[in-house]
KEKOL-657187 format. One line per field, with one value per residue (C-alpha): residue number from 1; chain; x, y, z. Coordinates in nm, 3 decimals, decimal comma, always signed. Example, Ala and Ser with C-alpha at 12.3 -4.5 7.8 and 13.67 -1.06 7.14 Angstrom:
REM residues 2
num = c(1; 2)
cadena = c(A; A)
x = c(+1,230; +1,367)
y = c(-0,450; -0,106)
z = c(+0,780; +0,714)
***
This chain:
REM residues 489
num = c(1; 2; 3; 4; 5; 6; 7; 8; 9; 10; 11; 12; 13; 14; 15; 16; 17; 18; 19; 20; 21; 22; 23; 24; 25; 26; 27; 28; 29; 30; 31; 32; 33; 34; 35; 36; 37; 38; 39; 40; 41; 42; 43; 44; 45; 46; 47; 48; 49; 50; 51; 52; 53; 54; 55; 56; 57; 58; 59; 60; 61; 62; 63; 64; 65; 66; 67; 68; 69; 70; 71; 72; 73; 74; 75; 76; 77; 78; 79; 80; 81; 82; 83; 84; 85; 86; 87; 88; 89; 90; 91; 92; 93; 94; 95; 96; 97; 98; 99; 100; 101; 102; 103; 104; 105; 106; 107; 108; 109; 110; 111; 112; 113; 114; 115; 116; 117; 118; 119; 120; 121; 122; 123; 124; 125; 126; 127; 128; 129; 130; 131; 132; 133; 134; 135; 136; 137; 138; 139; 140; 141; 142; 143; 144; 145; 146; 147; 148; 149; 150; 151; 152; 153; 154; 155; 156; 157; 158; 159; 160; 161; 162; 163; 164; 165; 166; 167; 168; 169; 170; 171; 172; 173; 174; 175; 176; 177; 178; 179; 180; 181; 182; 183; 184; 185; 186; 187; 188; 189; 190; 191; 192; 193; 194; 195; 196; 197; 198; 199; 200; 201; 202; 203; 204; 205; 206; 207; 208; 209; 210; 211; 212; 213; 214; 215; 216; 217; 218; 219; 220; 221; 222; 223; 224; 225; 226; 227; 228; 229; 230; 231; 232; 233; 234; 235; 236; 237; 238; 239; 240; 241; 242; 243; 244; 245; 246; 247; 248; 249; 250; 251; 252; 253; 254; 255; 256; 257; 258; 259; 260; 261; 262; 263; 264; 265; 266; 267; 268; 269; 270; 271; 272; 273; 274; 275; 276; 277; 278; 279; 280; 281; 282; 283; 284; 285; 286; 287; 288; 289; 290; 291; 292; 293; 294; 295; 296; 297; 298; 299; 300; 301; 302; 303; 304; 305; 306; 307; 308; 309; 310; 311; 312; 313; 314; 315; 316; 317; 318; 319; 320; 321; 322; 323; 324; 325; 326; 327; 328; 329; 330; 331; 332; 333; 334; 335; 336; 337; 338; 339; 340; 341; 342; 343; 344; 345; 346; 347; 348; 349; 350; 351; 352; 353; 354; 355; 356; 357; 358; 359; 360; 361; 362; 363; 364; 365; 366; 367; 368; 369; 370; 371; 372; 373; 374; 375; 376; 377; 378; 379; 380; 381; 382; 383; 384; 385; 386; 387; 388; 389; 390; 391; 392; 393; 394; 395; 396; 397; 398; 399; 400; 401; 402; 403; 404; 405; 406; 407; 408; 409; 410; 411; 412; 413; 414; 415; 416; 417; 418; 419; 420; 421; 422; 423; 424; 425; 426; 427; 428; 429; 430; 431; 432; 433; 434; 435; 436; 437; 438; 439; 440; 441; 442; 443; 444; 445; 446; 447; 448; 449; 450; 451; 452; 453; 454; 455; 456; 457; 458; 459; 460; 461; 462; 463; 464; 465; 466; 467; 468; 469; 470; 471; 472; 473; 474; 475; 476; 477; 478; 479; 480; 481; 482; 483; 484; 485; 486; 487; 488; 489)
cadena = c(A; A; A; A; A; A; A; A; A; A; A; A; A; A; A; A; A; A; A; A; A; A; A; A; A; A; A; A; A; A; A; A; A; A; A; A; A; A; A; A; A; A; A; A; A; A; A; A; A; A; A; A; A; A; A; A; A; A; A; A; A; A; A; A; A; A; A; A; A; A; A; A; A; A; A; A; A; A; A; A; A; A; A; A; A; A; A; A; A; A; A; A; A; A; A; A; A; A; A; A; A; A; A; A; A; A; A; A; A; A; A; A; A; A; A; A; A; A; A; A; A; A; A; A; A; A; A; A; A; A; A; A; A; A; A; A; A; A; A; A; A; A; A; A; A; A; A; A; A; A; A; A; A; A; A; A; A; A; A; A; A; A; A; A; A; A; A; A; A; A; A; A; A; A; A; A; A; A; A; A; A; A; A; A; A; A; A; A; A; A; A; A; A; A; A; A; A; A; A; A; A; A; A; A; A; A; A; A; A; A; A; A; A; A; A; A; A; A; A; A; A; A; A; A; A; A; A; A; A; A; A; A; A; A; A; A; A; A; A; A; A; A; A; A; A; A; A; A; A; A; A; A; A; A; A; A; A; A; A; A; A; A; A; A; A; A; A; A; A; A; A; A; A; A; A; A; A; A; A; A; A; A; A; A; A; A; A; A; A; A; A; A; A; A; A; A; A; A; A; A; A; A; A; A; A; A; A; A; A; A; A; A; A; A; A; A; A; A; A; A; A; A; A; A; A; A; A; A; A; A; A; A; A; A; A; A; A; A; A; A; A; A; A; A; A; A; A; A; A; A; A; A; A; A; A; A; A; A; A; A; A; A; A; A; A; A; A; A; A; A; A; A; A; A; A; A; A; A; A; A; A; A; A; A; A; A; A; A; A; A; A; A; A; A; A; A; A; A; A; A; A; A; A; A; A; A; A; A; A; A; A; A; A; A; A; A; A; A; A; A; A; A; A; A; A; A; A; A; A; A; A; A; A; A; A; A; A; A; A; A; A; A; A; A; A; A; A; A; A; A; A; A; A; A; A; A; A; A; A; A; A; A; A; A; A; A; A; A; A; A; A; A; A; A; A; A; A; A; A; A; A; A; A; A; A; A; A; A; A)
x = c(+1,633; +1,268; +1,076; +0,716; +0,692; +0,494; +0,607; +0,296; +0,297; +0,295; +0,179; +0,418; +0,693; +0,934; +0,928; +1,200; +1,117; +1,123; +1,330; +1,622; +1,743; +1,983; +1,692; +1,491; +1,776; +1,783; +1,409; +1,438; +1,717; +1,507; +1,213; +1,434; +1,625; +1,473; +1,811; +1,915; +2,294; +2,261; +2,022; +2,272; +2,554; +2,350; +2,279; +2,648; +2,601; +2,699; +2,411; +2,412; +2,407; +2,121; +1,924; +1,978; +1,868; +1,553; +1,470; +1,519; +1,289; +1,021; +1,043; +1,053; +0,746; +0,551; +0,507; +0,655; +0,816; +0,992; +0,938; +1,272; +1,441; +1,813; +1,884; +1,587; +1,393; +1,095; +0,877; +0,550; +0,237; +0,324; +0,685; +0,584; +0,352; +0,619; +0,874; +0,648; +0,547; +0,913; +1,016; +0,738; +0,839; +1,204; +1,117; +0,886; +1,177; +1,404; +1,145; +1,097; +1,475; +1,463; +1,167; +1,226; +1,599; +1,738; +1,441; +1,420; +1,120; +0,877; +0,968; +1,333; +1,304; +1,528; +1,351; +1,319; +1,544; +1,250; +0,889; +0,623; +0,322; -0,010; -0,207; -0,557; -0,434; -0,158; +0,139; +0,337; +0,690; +0,833; +0,687; +0,877; +1,193; +1,142; +1,097; +1,431; +1,603; +1,447; +1,352; +1,629; +1,385; +1,279; +0,909; +0,799; +0,457; +0,158; -0,175; -0,519; -0,876; -0,935; -1,075; -0,788; -0,530; -0,660; -0,675; -0,309; -0,227; -0,464; -0,305; +0,053; +0,144; +0,255; +0,392; +0,167; -0,145; -0,235; -0,610; -0,929; -1,260; -1,580; -1,542; -1,247; -0,995; -0,851; -1,194; -1,167; -0,859; -0,863; -0,499; -0,317; -0,230; -0,160; -0,334; -0,193; -0,407; -0,307; -0,582; -0,925; -1,039; -1,337; -1,502; -1,597; -1,790; -1,641; -1,882; -1,865; -1,799; -2,135; -2,334; -2,619; -2,473; -2,111; -2,150; -2,203; -1,925; -2,115; -2,371; -2,585; -2,599; -2,978; -2,946; -2,728; -2,939; -3,065; -2,721; -2,517; -2,255; -1,934; -1,809; -1,542; -1,613; -1,483; -1,278; -1,583; -1,728; -1,970; -2,024; -1,879; -2,150; -2,430; -2,276; -2,224; -2,587; -2,710; -2,497; -2,656; -3,005; -3,075; -3,178; -2,880; -2,890; -3,047; -2,770; -2,430; -2,160; -1,907; -1,555; -1,191; -0,998; -0,849; -1,181; -1,362; -1,105; -1,148; -1,528; -1,502; -1,255; -1,489; -1,787; -1,977; -2,063; -2,014; -1,808; -1,656; -1,298; -1,072; -0,721; -0,600; -0,746; -0,548; -0,649; -0,861; -0,772; -0,934; -1,058; -1,407; -1,423; -1,477; -1,460; -1,721; -1,770; -2,059; -2,281; -2,319; -1,940; -1,904; -1,579; -1,380; -1,070; -0,736; -0,490; -0,176; -0,206; +0,115; +0,219; +0,369; +0,596; +0,774; +0,733; +0,863; +0,625; +0,859; +0,894; +0,517; +0,459; +0,708; +0,567; +0,211; +0,328; +0,504; +0,183; -0,015; +0,234; +0,225; -0,157; -0,179; +0,092; -0,088; -0,418; -0,264; -0,097; -0,387; -0,706; -0,636; -0,974; -1,151; -0,970; -1,210; -1,453; -1,363; -1,451; -1,178; -0,927; -0,996; -0,973; -0,626; -0,502; -0,619; -0,463; -0,132; -0,131; -0,209; +0,074; +0,323; +0,214; +0,248; +0,587; +0,723; +0,584; +0,759; +1,085; +1,055; +1,009; +1,334; +1,543; +1,556; +1,767; +1,675; +1,893; +1,875; +2,190; +2,396; +2,296; +2,577; +2,426; +2,067; +1,907; +1,846; +1,647; +1,927; +1,966; +1,592; +1,593; +1,856; +1,687; +1,346; +1,482; +1,606; +1,272; +1,072; +1,275; +1,342; +1,724; +2,048; +2,099; +1,771; +1,785; +2,135; +2,014; +1,724; +1,954; +2,208; +2,493; +2,682; +2,574; +2,905; +2,868; +2,514; +2,629; +2,918; +2,691; +2,454; +2,743; +2,872; +2,525; +2,539; +2,869; +2,734; +2,421; +2,586; +2,302; +2,268; +2,059; +2,163; +2,120; +2,396; +2,371; +2,460; +2,126; +2,221; +2,195; +1,869; +1,742; +1,691; +1,336; +1,368; +1,482; +1,178; +0,953; +1,112; +1,042; +0,687; +0,636; +0,823; +0,558; +0,292; +0,505; +0,562; +0,188; +0,132; +0,395; +0,232; -0,109; -0,015; +0,059; +0,409; +0,374; +0,732; +0,649; +0,872; +0,580; +0,655; +0,655; +0,595; +0,899; +0,962; +0,793; +1,024; +1,147; +1,029; +0,814; +0,480; +0,390; +0,452; +0,224; +0,321; +0,110; -0,035; -0,055; -0,404; -0,348; -0,268; -0,523; -0,781; -1,056; -0,868; -0,953; -0,718; -0,516; -0,609; -0,354; -0,480; -0,176; -0,077; +0,079; +0,451; +0,520; +0,772; +1,027; +1,061; +1,341; +1,612; +1,925)
y = c(-3,309; -3,295; -2,970; -2,908; -2,619; -2,720; -2,596; -2,554; -2,693; -2,510; -2,638; -2,915; -2,884; -3,073; -2,787; -2,525; -2,158; -2,059; -1,741; -1,611; -1,267; -1,251; -1,350; -1,065; -0,819; -0,921; -0,867; -0,537; -0,422; -0,516; -0,320; -0,015; +0,007; -0,216; -0,287; -0,651; -0,590; -0,302; -0,502; -0,790; -0,552; -0,410; -0,765; -0,856; -1,092; -1,123; -1,090; -1,465; -1,568; -1,323; -1,475; -1,828; -1,720; -1,560; -1,883; -2,079; -1,843; -1,884; -2,260; -2,252; -2,024; -2,151; -1,785; -1,570; -1,306; -1,097; -0,993; -0,998; -0,964; -0,958; -0,635; -0,528; -0,681; -0,562; -0,716; -0,874; -0,816; -1,148; -1,037; -0,715; -0,903; -1,161; -0,887; -0,710; -1,042; -1,150; -0,822; -0,868; -1,226; -1,149; -0,844; -1,068; -1,310; -1,025; -0,907; -1,258; -1,289; -0,972; -1,071; -1,445; -1,514; -1,178; -1,094; -0,732; -0,512; -0,559; -0,222; -0,312; -0,288; -0,098; +0,126; -0,024; +0,139; +0,190; +0,209; +0,112; +0,331; +0,359; +0,684; +0,807; +1,167; +1,286; +1,343; +1,662; +1,624; +1,818; +1,554; +1,280; +1,487; +1,567; +1,195; +1,131; +1,414; +1,398; +1,032; +0,885; +0,677; +0,666; +0,654; +0,443; +0,597; +0,471; +0,657; +0,497; +0,523; +0,486; +0,135; +0,020; +0,172; -0,047; -0,349; -0,300; -0,308; -0,600; -0,792; -0,745; -0,522; -0,228; -0,174; +0,124; +0,312; +0,676; +0,723; +0,853; +0,719; +0,802; +0,502; +0,337; +0,272; -0,046; -0,216; -0,206; -0,431; -0,806; -0,836; -0,712; -0,342; -0,056; +0,283; +0,626; +0,940; +1,198; +1,453; +1,517; +1,625; +1,868; +1,940; +2,259; +2,318; +2,455; +2,680; +2,885; +3,246; +3,348; +3,098; +3,263; +3,137; +3,237; +3,563; +3,384; +3,281; +2,968; +2,773; +2,468; +2,128; +2,162; +2,467; +2,274; +1,962; +2,057; +2,130; +1,919; +1,746; +1,563; +1,313; +1,056; +0,711; +0,620; +0,313; +0,084; +0,215; +0,464; +0,794; +1,067; +1,329; +1,080; +0,967; +1,328; +1,412; +1,097; +1,165; +1,509; +1,355; +1,484; +1,317; +1,294; +1,508; +1,351; +1,462; +1,319; +1,222; +0,985; +1,039; +0,997; +1,276; +1,424; +1,422; +1,573; +1,857; +1,923; +1,942; +2,183; +2,399; +2,425; +2,503; +2,190; +2,088; +2,174; +1,944; +1,883; +1,967; +1,941; +2,028; +1,687; +1,714; +1,866; +2,232; +2,345; +2,703; +2,917; +3,278; +3,137; +2,933; +3,010; +2,788; +2,816; +2,660; +2,422; +2,477; +2,103; +2,065; +1,727; +1,541; +1,248; +1,078; +1,073; +0,813; +0,610; +0,229; +0,028; -0,335; -0,350; -0,638; -0,411; -0,054; +0,028; +0,224; +0,516; +0,556; +0,530; +0,799; +1,029; +0,972; +1,034; +1,357; +1,467; +1,407; +1,608; +1,899; +1,915; +1,916; +2,194; +2,402; +2,371; +2,467; +2,778; +2,883; +2,822; +2,850; +3,143; +3,292; +3,019; +3,136; +3,432; +3,177; +3,138; +2,766; +2,703; +2,913; +2,707; +2,384; +2,482; +2,573; +2,238; +2,040; +2,223; +2,145; +1,778; +1,767; +1,900; +1,628; +1,351; +1,484; +1,480; +1,128; +1,012; +1,172; +0,998; +0,660; +0,710; +0,752; +0,374; +0,276; -0,033; -0,332; -0,569; -0,760; -0,641; -0,777; -1,033; -1,172; -1,205; -1,547; -1,669; -1,958; -2,217; -2,137; -2,167; -2,502; -2,645; -2,520; -2,639; -2,985; -3,016; -2,896; -3,130; -3,442; -3,395; -3,422; -3,335; -3,703; -3,758; -3,416; -3,486; -3,814; -3,644; -3,370; -3,630; -3,482; -3,595; -3,501; -3,318; -3,124; -3,011; -2,914; -2,711; -2,530; -2,429; -2,330; -2,099; -1,951; -1,892; -1,711; -1,501; -1,403; -1,372; -1,580; -1,927; -2,166; -2,513; -2,654; -2,909; -3,154; -3,512; -3,619; -3,481; -3,161; -2,982; -2,636; -2,389; -2,297; -1,940; -2,090; -2,323; -2,029; -1,843; -2,139; -2,149; -1,795; -1,877; -2,134; -1,863; -1,637; -1,916; -1,988; -1,620; -1,635; -1,937; -1,771; -1,492; -1,734; -1,871; -2,233; -2,343; -2,672; -2,644; -2,609; -2,590; -2,235; -2,192; -2,111; -1,749; -1,639; -1,553; -1,195; -1,152; -0,859; -0,974; -1,046; -1,405; -1,556; -1,844; -2,129; -1,999; -2,188; -2,291; -2,064; -1,759; -1,489; -1,726; -1,538; -1,208; -0,887; -0,730; -1,042; -1,099; -1,091; -0,755; -0,537; -0,281; +0,044; +0,055; +0,293; +0,567; +0,597; +0,961; +1,104; +0,891; +1,048)
z = c(+3,278; +3,177; +3,195; +3,289; +3,042; +2,739; +2,398; +2,179; +1,830; +1,497; +1,157; +1,046; +1,308; +1,086; +0,833; +0,870; +0,857; +0,491; +0,528; +0,734; +0,827; +0,529; +0,301; +0,451; +0,392; +0,024; -0,017; +0,166; -0,068; -0,372; -0,236; -0,188; -0,515; -0,782; -0,938; -0,902; -0,893; -0,646; -0,425; -0,426; -0,327; -0,039; +0,078; +0,060; -0,237; -0,600; -0,848; -0,952; -0,583; -0,517; -0,803; -0,673; -0,329; -0,470; -0,661; -0,341; -0,150; -0,414; -0,382; +0,000; +0,035; -0,265; -0,377; -0,651; -0,428; -0,696; -1,058; -1,234; -1,567; -1,657; -1,467; -1,259; -0,977; -0,778; -0,511; -0,612; -0,399; -0,222; -0,182; -0,014; +0,223; +0,306; +0,371; +0,620; +0,781; +0,805; +0,964; +1,219; +1,295; +1,364; +1,575; +1,775; +1,816; +1,929; +2,175; +2,314; +2,358; +2,567; +2,781; +2,825; +2,794; +2,914; +3,141; +3,024; +2,954; +2,668; +2,514; +2,459; +2,084; +1,848; +1,595; +1,245; +0,985; +0,743; +0,861; +0,608; +0,677; +0,494; +0,535; +0,444; +0,455; +0,219; +0,450; +0,413; +0,274; +0,572; +0,799; +0,617; +0,633; +1,002; +1,076; +0,911; +1,095; +1,441; +1,473; +1,259; +1,058; +0,694; +0,610; +0,316; +0,256; +0,058; +0,031; +0,010; +0,133; +0,511; +0,462; +0,238; +0,473; +0,755; +0,529; +0,443; +0,812; +0,875; +0,584; +0,709; +0,416; +0,631; +0,983; +1,068; +0,952; +0,991; +0,942; +1,090; +1,203; +1,385; +1,621; +1,793; +1,517; +1,659; +1,635; +1,254; +1,251; +1,328; +1,439; +1,748; +1,707; +1,939; +1,878; +1,952; +1,936; +1,680; +1,691; +1,832; +1,492; +1,477; +1,141; +0,965; +0,642; +0,318; +0,123; -0,196; -0,116; -0,271; -0,061; +0,135; +0,464; +0,384; +0,577; +0,913; +1,146; +1,248; +1,051; +1,126; +0,960; +0,951; +0,729; +0,480; +0,439; +0,095; -0,049; -0,284; -0,067; -0,145; +0,114; +0,178; +0,315; +0,659; +0,768; +0,783; +0,459; +0,619; +0,446; +0,661; +0,597; +0,661; +0,987; +1,101; +1,034; +1,206; +1,511; +1,532; +1,519; +1,168; +0,845; +0,610; +0,291; -0,014; -0,248; -0,144; -0,389; -0,236; -0,372; -0,286; -0,115; -0,431; -0,622; -0,327; -0,309; -0,680; -0,651; -0,360; -0,543; -0,842; -0,622; -0,732; -0,374; -0,009; +0,218; +0,555; +0,645; +0,949; +1,072; +0,964; +0,613; +0,322; +0,297; +0,005; -0,085; -0,351; -0,355; -0,420; -0,095; +0,274; +0,588; +0,859; +1,204; +1,260; +1,559; +1,618; +1,660; +1,483; +1,534; +1,408; +1,557; +1,383; +1,504; +1,443; +1,458; +1,477; +1,493; +1,846; +1,744; +1,493; +1,616; +1,964; +2,181; +2,219; +1,841; +1,794; +2,055; +1,887; +1,542; +1,664; +1,834; +1,514; +1,315; +1,568; +1,563; +1,181; +1,175; +1,435; +1,268; +0,933; +1,094; +1,251; +0,927; +0,693; +0,894; +1,125; +1,029; +1,229; +1,544; +1,557; +1,693; +2,070; +2,049; +1,792; +1,989; +2,304; +2,104; +1,968; +2,312; +2,452; +2,171; +2,216; +2,586; +2,517; +2,259; +2,516; +2,761; +2,502; +2,382; +2,740; +2,788; +2,472; +2,583; +2,922; +2,759; +2,563; +2,880; +2,912; +2,608; +2,408; +2,486; +2,195; +2,111; +1,817; +1,477; +1,490; +1,815; +1,698; +1,682; +1,325; +1,184; +1,206; +1,580; +1,626; +1,443; +1,682; +1,996; +1,881; +1,804; +2,162; +2,298; +2,071; +2,140; +2,507; +2,520; +2,346; +2,261; +2,081; +1,911; +1,782; +1,630; +1,458; +1,327; +1,208; +1,404; +1,711; +2,062; +2,118; +1,793; +1,885; +2,233; +2,089; +1,847; +2,122; +2,342; +2,065; +2,048; +2,422; +2,388; +2,101; +2,291; +2,631; +2,776; +2,924; +2,708; +2,828; +3,177; +3,258; +3,538; +3,634; +3,476; +3,138; +2,936; +2,860; +2,775; +3,057; +3,156; +3,011; +2,680; +2,675; +2,754; +2,466; +2,235; +2,356; +2,236; +1,914; +1,828; +1,835; +1,614; +1,365; +1,349; +1,269; +1,000; +0,836; +0,867; +0,631; +0,349; +0,400; +0,302; +0,371; +0,199; -0,102; -0,342; -0,713; -0,842; -1,215; -1,422; -1,516; -1,835; -2,123; -2,104; -1,752; -1,857; -1,722; -1,364; -1,260; -0,996; -0,772; -0,647; -0,324; +0,002; +0,106; +0,408; +0,199; +0,268; +0,414; +0,579; +0,592; +0,414; +0,166; +0,092; -0,269; -0,545; -0,653; -0,699; -0,444; -0,561; -0,492; -0,209; -0,279; -0,001; +0,089; +0,293; +0,131; +0,012)
***
């Protein structure tokens, strides 16, 4: 029975997807523990079988995904990127099963077991622990500059980014993300205690223009202090040293410069420093950006609320002197009220439980290959011939998949057997997901990967697909610091 629903094409439709869910579990285990035997055990394999699977993955993707020797294994930069991209692909598949085959809501996603998050602000350890306790999720955290944090998200290296900006954060990312507010983040100035203006409760940017400043750079590379001055209609200071967060804190602590701070920034405490309000009331926006195909909306709301709560609690504990200014007291009250509203909204969204099938009922790449063959060739008969199996065998395999999923995939009639319209709609969305997976550098062409170097002690680089990193920021082979997973027992 022909269908009027068109299934869009993807690059080289004859090529199978280069990795499956078990492959992804093996890469995930390597990323977590770094020990080859232990990673194999966690993935339900023996070490030799795990090595053979890793070699096959290298060949299938055309990339060197792991760096291994006789006992250890760790993900390469490409391996980390492929792991994140693979997680995203299969969660997109799961979401499409919910919306197209089962007809359920778009938020019917289970929370990921481990959330890879990059942050421009050093997260507090109690936040990571609270995420494990209250949200039931482990945070794998990496720290970088605001621009590099967004590039990690843009380059499919992480699932979420916690950062700040002076404009809308989502505009700095070229891929589909969802943004959640963390804090309306006003700024104050940090001065040496002997500074002539240190005795005032409120000072003006205009009075500080001749000072030595230290400043961070924002998500688009702009200098924070310069942007703040320009927004206030003032000429930026002539002496600004741009530095990373840790260097800036060190310079402030030594009294080498003055700088801007906020509730979301790490506190700088020393007997030689004071914090003062600014009459111009400059602000920046702190937010959480997530990949909606990986992070359910309810989880993102909860995590953003947890970030807000920690920032406000830290402000109250460490910057109570600023509350003498009525403006700051009103700001804190307003932020607390907004946090209560967002927390209630997140709790409300959790009252509809996610409804994904159990892991044993999830669609994997072999299932997708069978269904796509039927869609591409128009009937069970022609698909079976292309797959080199009998029509009855193909029908039985799809029937077993129907029983496993508890959903109808085949439409049987006197005119023959074909896929149902919802299944074809699902495959139409799958084509888009596959194109995205290929776009992040998965060749799937069986390219030759150079043999491992003797001893395995140096990094081995694979032949990259022509698609790998094309036209996208942050996709070079430049190494990425391995994130330490906090909150793990």
